[in-house]
C-alpha positions as a printed Julia matrix, in Angstrom:
315×3 Matrix{Float64}:
  21.69   -0.8    19.81
  20.95   -2.15   15.92
  20.14    0.33   13.63
  17.4     0.92   10.43
  17.77    3.1     7.72
  14.61    4.47    6.75
  13.44    6.12    3.33
  10.34    8.61    2.97
   8.08    8.39   -0.14
   5.71   10.8    -1.67
   3.99   13.05    0.95
   7.29   13.8     2.31
   8.18   16.72   -0.28
   8.48   20.26    0.26
   9.91   23.09   -2.0
  13.18   23.92   -0.63
  14.02   20.41    0.16
  17.81   19.75   -0.1
  18.94   23.58   -1.01
  20.78   23.83    2.35
  22.42   20.28    1.8
  23.53   21.32   -1.38
  24.56   24.94    0.01
  26.7    23.35    2.65
  28.21   20.37    1.57
  29.74   19.38   -1.96
  28.99   15.69   -1.93
  25.27   16.73   -1.56
  25.95   18.8    -4.8
  27.51   15.88   -7.08
  24.57   14.01   -5.92
  22.15   16.18   -7.18
  24.08   17.16  -10.15
  24.19   13.67  -11.39
  20.52   13.43  -11.04
  20.21   16.21  -13.29
  22.45   15.0   -15.63
  20.98   11.3   -15.64
  16.81   13.11  -16.2
  18.46   15.93  -18.86
  16.61   18.08  -16.73
  16.55   20.96  -13.82
  15.21   18.86  -11.45
  17.15   20.46   -8.04
  15.3    23.84   -9.67
  12.61   22.78   -8.89
  13.3    21.16   -5.4
  14.86   24.12   -4.16
  13.11   27.04   -6.01
  10.36   25.81   -8.35
   6.26   26.18   -7.39
   4.45   23.44   -5.47
   2.48   22.26   -8.52
   5.8    21.19  -10.45
   7.54   19.51   -7.01
   3.89   17.68   -6.45
   4.16   16.1   -10.45
   4.77   12.27   -9.47
   7.85   11.99  -12.28
   9.3    14.51  -10.26
   8.3    13.84   -7.16
   9.55   10.37   -6.62
  13.27   11.2    -8.19
  13.48   14.48   -6.06
  12.69   12.42   -2.56
  15.62    9.83   -3.7
  17.63   12.33   -4.25
  17.97   14.36   -1.07
  18.05   10.62    0.73
  21.08    9.75   -1.16
  22.98   12.92   -0.64
  22.46   12.15    2.93
  23.9     9.2     2.42
  26.9    10.55    0.64
  26.87   13.41    3.53
  26.92   10.66    6.22
  29.76    8.86    4.44
  32.24   11.95    3.47
  31.89   13.63    6.38
  32.27   11.08    9.08
  32.9     7.89    7.23
  29.59    6.31    8.19
  28.69    3.33    5.75
  25.77    1.69    5.73
  26.81   -1.61    5.58
  28.57   -1.11    9.1
  26.17    0.79   10.58
  22.52   -0.81   10.07
  20.9    -4.17   10.02
  18.21   -3.53    7.59
  16.95   -1.0     5.36
  13.46   -0.01    4.45
  11.48    2.61    2.06
   7.98    3.84    2.17
   6.69    3.21   -1.73
   9.21    5.01   -3.88
  11.72    5.09   -0.6
  12.15    1.67   -1.26
  14.14    2.05   -4.62
  16.19    4.85   -2.09
  16.69    1.97    0.22
  18.12   -0.01   -2.61
  20.39    2.39   -4.02
  22.39    3.33   -0.86
  22.77   -0.66    0.25
  24.32   -0.93   -4.08
  21.62   -2.91   -5.71
  20.88   -0.1    -7.98
  23.29    2.99   -9.45
  21.84    6.43   -8.69
  21.9     7.05  -12.4
  19.78    4.13  -13.52
  17.5     5.16   -9.94
  17.15    8.44  -10.83
  15.89    7.51  -14.67
  13.53    4.07  -13.0
  11.75    6.26  -10.81
  11.25    9.18  -13.33
   9.34    6.6   -15.53
   7.43    4.79  -12.62
   6.16    8.66  -12.07
   5.17    9.09  -15.92
   4.06    5.59  -15.73
   1.53    5.88  -12.65
  -0.11    9.15  -13.58
  -0.83    8.08  -17.32
  -2.15    4.73  -16.12
  -5.56    6.36  -15.17
  -6.81    9.35  -16.26
  -7.32   12.64  -13.86
 -10.77   12.76  -12.02
 -11.19    8.72  -12.35
  -8.94    7.66   -9.37
  -8.91    8.3    -6.0
  -6.91    8.06   -2.69
  -8.17    9.05    1.2
  -6.14    8.32    4.47
  -8.75    6.72    6.96
  -7.92    7.7    10.44
  -8.6     5.89   13.48
 -10.27    2.9    12.64
  -8.27   -0.92   12.6
  -6.67   -2.47    9.27
  -9.51   -5.26    9.77
 -12.28   -2.97    9.67
 -11.0    -0.48    7.01
 -10.54   -3.89    4.32
 -14.0    -4.51    5.26
 -15.33   -1.19    4.1
 -13.51   -1.42    1.09
 -15.14   -4.62    0.22
 -18.63   -2.94    0.66
 -17.38   -0.53   -1.38
 -15.92   -2.06   -3.95
 -18.62   -3.81   -6.01
 -18.58   -2.59   -9.63
 -15.3    -0.72   -9.01
 -11.9    -1.11   -7.34
 -11.46    0.28   -3.67
  -8.57   -1.36   -2.11
  -6.45   -1.07    0.91
  -2.74    1.12   -0.76
  -0.89    1.3     2.77
  -1.13    0.14    6.32
   0.61    2.98    7.36
   0.04    2.63   11.1
  -2.07    1.94   14.09
  -5.34    3.9    12.91
  -4.18    4.97   10.02
  -4.89    2.93    6.43
  -4.75    4.65    3.28
  -7.06    3.64    0.27
  -7.07    3.89   -3.14
  -9.4     3.01   -6.54
 -12.05    4.44   -8.44
 -13.14    8.0    -7.45
 -16.81    7.34   -7.03
 -15.37    3.93   -4.85
 -13.54    6.06   -2.55
 -16.43    8.46   -1.54
 -18.38    5.34   -0.78
 -15.68    4.01    1.66
 -15.23    7.68    2.87
 -18.71    7.6     4.02
 -18.93    4.27    5.51
 -15.65    4.91    7.07
 -17.08    7.79    9.24
 -20.36    5.98   10.25
 -18.03    3.31   11.64
 -16.44    6.03   13.59
 -13.22    7.3    11.87
 -11.94    9.99   13.48
 -11.08   11.32    9.98
 -11.44   10.58    6.28
  -9.25   12.61    4.2
  -9.04   13.06    0.53
  -5.41   12.73   -0.68
  -4.08   15.71   -3.06
  -2.38   12.64   -5.45
  -2.57   12.74   -9.28
  -2.73    9.02   -9.53
  -4.4     6.09   -7.38
  -1.6     4.38   -6.16
  -1.03    0.43   -5.3
  -4.22   -0.66   -6.3
  -5.1    -2.84   -9.71
  -5.78    0.11  -11.69
  -1.96    0.6   -11.88
  -1.65   -2.39  -13.82
  -0.56   -0.15  -16.85
   2.21    1.22  -14.7
   3.29   -2.39  -13.34
   3.81   -3.44  -17.08
   6.44   -0.65  -17.95
   8.09   -1.1   -14.85
   8.46   -4.43  -15.1
   9.7    -4.0   -18.98
  12.2    -1.36  -17.38
  13.23   -3.47  -14.15
  14.05   -6.59  -16.73
  16.81   -4.37  -18.67
  18.14   -2.95  -15.5
  21.4    -4.27  -13.88
  20.25   -4.87  -10.41
  22.99   -6.21   -7.88
  22.54   -7.82   -4.81
  21.81   -5.53   -1.42
  24.86   -5.07    0.68
  22.43   -5.17    3.42
  18.84   -6.34    3.45
  16.1    -4.78    2.47
  12.74   -4.89    4.16
  10.32   -5.55    0.58
   6.86   -3.29    1.07
   5.14   -6.55   -0.39
   5.85   -9.1     2.06
   7.5    -7.08    4.81
  10.03   -9.56    4.97
  13.87   -8.91    4.12
  14.85   -9.11    0.32
  18.4    -8.84   -1.23
  18.37  -10.94   -4.57
  18.55   -9.62   -7.87
  15.39  -11.58   -9.02
  13.46  -11.31   -6.21
  13.75   -7.44   -5.65
  12.97   -6.83   -9.67
   9.59   -8.93   -9.01
   8.33   -7.12   -5.82
   9.26   -3.9    -7.25
   6.68   -4.57  -10.04
   4.12   -6.08   -7.53
   4.29   -2.93   -5.28
   3.3    -0.59   -7.87
   0.06   -2.73   -7.73
   0.29   -3.9    -3.97
  -0.32   -2.95   -0.62
   2.41   -1.3     1.31
   2.66   -3.13    4.85
   4.67   -0.68    6.37
   3.45   -1.15    9.96
   4.17   -5.04    9.47
   7.83   -3.63    8.05
   8.35   -2.21   11.36
   7.4    -4.82   13.59
   8.97   -7.28   11.78
  12.22   -5.12   11.87
  11.59   -4.94   15.99
  11.37   -8.6    15.72
  14.75   -9.09   14.33
  16.39   -6.61   16.7
  16.08   -3.29   15.57
  16.17   -0.55   18.28
  16.95    2.83   16.56
  15.28    3.7    13.15
  16.92    6.99   11.44
  14.93    8.78    8.98
  17.16    9.19    5.69
  16.06   12.55    3.62
  13.45   15.03    3.06
  10.63   15.27    6.0
   9.66   13.83    9.51
   6.73   11.34    8.02
   7.98    7.82    8.78
   9.36    8.9    12.04
   5.74   10.24   13.44
   4.66    6.48   11.98
   6.86    4.38   13.94
   5.68    6.24   17.12
   2.77    5.2    16.29
   2.9     1.81   15.89
   5.67    1.11   18.57
   7.01    3.84   21.21
   9.77    1.3    22.06
  11.27    1.99   19.13
  13.76    5.49   19.18
  13.3     6.63   15.51
  14.78   10.44   14.63
  15.0    12.41   11.19
  17.93   13.0     9.81
  17.85   15.48    6.59
  18.91   19.07    7.58
  22.62   20.07    7.99
  21.75   20.46   11.73
  20.27   16.88   11.87
  23.12   15.26   10.3
  25.46   17.36   12.56
  23.7    15.64   15.59
  23.64   12.19   14.28
  27.46   12.08   13.58
  27.63   13.53   17.26
  25.57   10.37   18.5
  27.18    8.49   16.33
  30.9     9.2    17.33
  30.39    9.39   20.76
């Protein structure tokens, strides 16, 4: 068996996430405390018992999801000496999850990642005034069909494919009026559903260029080390480990498409048979199963799931 650890992105958050880890494991509490200190903010209070509205603010969601993933990594190491370099052939993360993957592979330290994700969320929110941008999930159409739809809908506005998530699930992003037009076209072309996403900023499109500029400046000042195992980039759907390449691709990721379906298939081509979703929720596990039924995938984000995974690895 060949493993890849995969790390969730925005949409996997829920109020209460990480609380059971904090109550059960001192190493999780240490991760959460460092995140709080790095932000000079009680982020865990928002995670454990805050409102959905506060947790769903992009500047809170991004470091919060990373914190839960890093807590799981710390628990696996302390409880069962499971080291990512010894366990995995590759790691990958969905959008902000790529920062989690890079932290797990020691390209970033936890404090720097926390601050970068806070800034990333703030920059993305400020890049486009509320109500101007939108995102939608198109279900039941092939990627190429959705690409044609976005080209038809864009005209004088921006409408582009943002996430190629799985077979029959493509997310589009851009100006609200263009997205509304694309939704109508998708329904006409036989989409099963076309759903406006409850997001505050239109990610992964050119409207995010101001945020990309801010992140380019921040990443230029950040110490990035070579990843101890290859990280599969959202932008290229290929491995990356060299610091200059990591920095460049993270900037491109702000405006570029998340090639998740291709990333999963590429890892399978390299021999990966088992993917382990590290952190909150099970969104990525569901996507992997839709991409390729032959890939075994499980979520590891609760004490019970951690215990089960440790037992599996120790057999």
